[in-house]
N, CA and C of each residue as an Amber inpcrd file, in Angstrom:
protein
   186
  45.2310000  -4.2040000  20.8590000  44.6170000  -4.1370000  20.5570000
  44.6700000  -5.1490000  19.2450000  46.3830000  -4.9480000  18.6230000
  46.8490000  -5.0580000  18.1680000  47.3600000  -4.7770000  16.5590000
  47.2840000  -3.9550000  16.9240000  47.7110000  -2.5740000  15.9370000
  48.5300000  -2.0510000  15.9290000  49.6210000  -1.4520000  15.4500000
  50.8680000  -0.8090000  15.3810000  50.1300000   0.3530000  15.5370000
  51.2890000   1.9150000  15.4420000  50.9950000   2.9900000  14.8600000
  50.5130000   3.2670000  13.8020000  51.1760000   2.5790000  12.8620000
  51.7050000   2.8440000  11.3570000  50.2350000   2.1400000  11.1790000
  49.6440000   1.4650000  11.3210000  47.9460000   0.7690000  10.9240000
  47.1820000   1.3420000  11.6600000  46.9380000   2.2500000  12.6070000
  45.7950000   3.2240000  13.3720000  46.0960000   5.0310000  12.4720000
  44.3120000   4.9420000  12.5610000  44.3830000   6.4220000  11.9870000
  43.1360000   6.8320000  13.1280000  42.9110000   8.1520000  13.7650000
  42.4020000   8.8180000  15.0180000  41.4390000   9.2110000  13.6630000
  39.6830000   9.7140000  14.1390000  39.2510000  10.1670000  13.5330000
  39.0930000  11.1740000  14.5710000  38.6770000  12.8450000  14.2110000
  37.8140000  13.3250000  15.3730000  37.8580000  15.2160000  14.9430000
  37.1730000  15.1740000  16.0260000  37.4050000  17.2610000  15.5070000
  37.6740000  18.1990000  17.0320000  38.6600000  17.4040000  17.5720000
  38.7280000  18.4590000  18.9740000  40.7950000  18.5730000  18.5750000
  40.7450000  19.8860000  17.9970000  42.8190000  19.8970000  17.5710000
  43.7350000  20.2500000  18.6040000  43.0230000  20.5770000  19.9730000
  43.7840000  20.0460000  20.8530000  43.3730000  18.5010000  21.3930000
  42.2420000  18.5540000  22.3200000  41.6870000  16.9620000  22.6330000
  42.5830000  15.8490000  21.7070000  41.8110000  16.4200000  19.6010000
  43.1210000  14.7100000  19.4540000  44.1080000  15.4370000  18.0780000
  43.8480000  15.7830000  17.5060000  45.7810000  16.4770000  16.6830000
  46.6130000  16.5830000  17.7450000  46.5770000  17.6630000  19.1710000
  47.8370000  17.2920000  19.3430000  48.4070000  15.5190000  20.3110000
  47.2530000  15.0740000  20.0850000  47.4920000  14.1780000  20.7280000
  47.6830000  13.0590000  20.3120000  47.9210000  13.6390000  18.6310000
  47.7370000  11.9440000  17.3020000  49.5410000  12.1040000  16.9240000
  49.1640000  13.4760000  17.0390000  50.7280000  14.3050000  17.2700000
  51.8480000  13.7010000  17.9010000  51.6970000  13.4950000  18.9600000
  52.1180000  13.6360000  20.8420000  53.1440000  11.8410000  20.1720000
  52.0500000  11.8490000  20.0100000  51.5780000   9.4490000  20.2690000
  52.7290000   8.8190000  18.1060000  52.1750000   9.9540000  17.1280000
  53.1690000   9.1980000  16.3180000  52.0920000   8.2560000  15.5510000
  50.1550000   9.0670000  15.5650000  49.4540000   8.5760000  14.6410000
  48.6950000   8.7640000  13.4350000  48.8280000   8.7450000  12.7810000
  47.4750000   9.9420000  11.4630000  46.4640000   9.9620000  12.8280000
  45.4930000  11.3000000  11.4020000  44.8220000  11.7500000  12.3540000
  43.9260000  12.2680000  10.9190000  42.6930000  11.9390000  11.4030000
  41.8100000  12.3580000  10.0250000  40.9510000  13.1450000  10.7400000
  41.1540000  14.6730000  10.8410000  40.5340000  16.2090000  12.0540000
  38.7440000  16.7030000  10.7350000  37.7280000  16.3230000  11.6290000
  36.6660000  16.6890000  10.7480000  36.1110000  17.9370000  11.7720000
  36.4600000  19.0030000  10.5250000  35.7600000  20.4650000  10.8950000
  34.5980000  20.4990000  10.7900000  33.6100000  20.4910000  11.3070000
  32.1420000  20.8370000  10.5820000  31.9370000  21.8360000  10.3250000
  33.0340000  23.5420000  11.7400000  32.5210000  24.9320000  11.9820000
  34.1650000  25.8070000  11.1500000  35.3300000  25.2130000  10.4580000
  35.1330000  25.8790000   9.6420000  36.6380000  26.4260000  10.3790000
  37.2420000  25.9850000  11.4400000  37.5480000  26.4110000  12.3040000
  40.3490000  26.8180000  11.2580000  40.3310000  27.6490000  12.0720000
  42.1930000  28.1560000  11.7860000  41.9260000  26.8640000  12.4290000
  42.8770000  25.8430000  10.9610000  44.2940000  24.8860000  11.8470000
  45.3800000  25.8880000  13.2460000  45.6310000  24.7020000  13.4520000
  46.8080000  25.2850000  14.3920000  47.9800000  24.3570000  13.6220000
  49.0090000  25.5300000  12.5560000  50.0960000  25.1320000  12.2690000
  50.2640000  23.7540000  13.0190000  51.0060000  23.5320000  14.2980000
  51.8930000  22.7600000  15.0300000  51.1230000  21.4260000  15.0220000
  49.7130000  21.4540000  15.4740000  49.4530000  20.1180000  14.3600000
  48.8110000  19.3550000  13.4910000  49.5040000  19.1090000  12.8040000
  48.6690000  19.2940000  11.0430000  48.1790000  17.6500000  10.8400000
  46.6850000  17.6260000  11.1530000  46.0810000  16.5360000  10.1860000
  47.0100000  15.8790000   8.6760000  46.5970000  14.5770000   9.1180000
  46.8950000  13.8130000   7.9010000  45.7510000  14.0000000   6.0270000
  44.9730000  14.4250000   6.8180000  43.4840000  14.5740000   6.1490000
  42.5120000  15.5030000   7.2870000  41.5400000  16.4480000   5.8870000
  40.9630000  16.8890000   6.3280000  39.3630000  16.5570000   5.5950000
  38.3910000  16.5820000   6.9450000  36.8060000  16.7320000   6.0710000
  36.4060000  17.9150000   7.2700000  34.7290000  18.1770000   5.8740000
  33.7960000  19.2790000   6.3830000  33.2400000  17.9370000   8.0730000
  33.0600000  16.4550000   7.2710000  31.4230000  16.1420000   7.8400000
  33.1650000  14.4650000   7.4180000  31.2990000  13.3360000   7.8990000
  31.7150000  12.3810000   7.8410000  31.5930000  11.6930000   6.7960000
  30.8740000  12.0290000   5.9510000  30.3660000  11.2510000   4.3440000
  31.3430000  10.7880000   3.8930000  32.7890000  11.7690000   3.4340000
  33.8990000  11.3960000   3.1530000  34.4610000   9.9530000   3.4390000
  34.1700000  10.3150000   4.5130000  36.3110000   9.4420000   5.4480000
  35.7410000   7.9470000   4.8130000  34.3510000   7.0220000   4.4910000
  34.4460000   5.9110000   4.3760000  35.7550000   5.5190000   2.5640000
  35.3820000   7.0270000   2.3360000  36.0440000   6.6560000   0.9790000
  38.3440000   7.0200000   1.3780000  38.1610000   7.6180000   2.1480000
  39.3750000   8.2980000   2.2790000  40.4350000   7.3130000   2.7310000
  39.2020000   6.6310000   4.0140000  39.6140000   5.5960000   4.3490000
  40.1430000   3.5710000   4.1850000  39.1140000   3.5930000   2.5010000
  39.1760000   2.6220000   1.7890000  40.3050000   1.7620000   0.9760000
  41.1220000   1.1280000   1.4250000  42.4780000   0.5330000   0.7590000
  42.2960000  -0.6010000  -0.6550000  43.3680000   0.4380000  -1.6650000
  43.0310000  -0.4840000  -3.1290000  43.2250000  -0.6530000  -3.5250000
């Protein structure tokens, strides 16, 4: 795709299927936690949102 790990941000809802994999691959992650579930401290996301509404602002380059 022509991007580096540093340029990649993965947005997902699953801790095991998204956050753990991002942690293992060394890419940034945004966790969409719609259910208010407790976060596994082994795979902390770079950002956490309740829904996708705030994602554009989070990803915008200033």
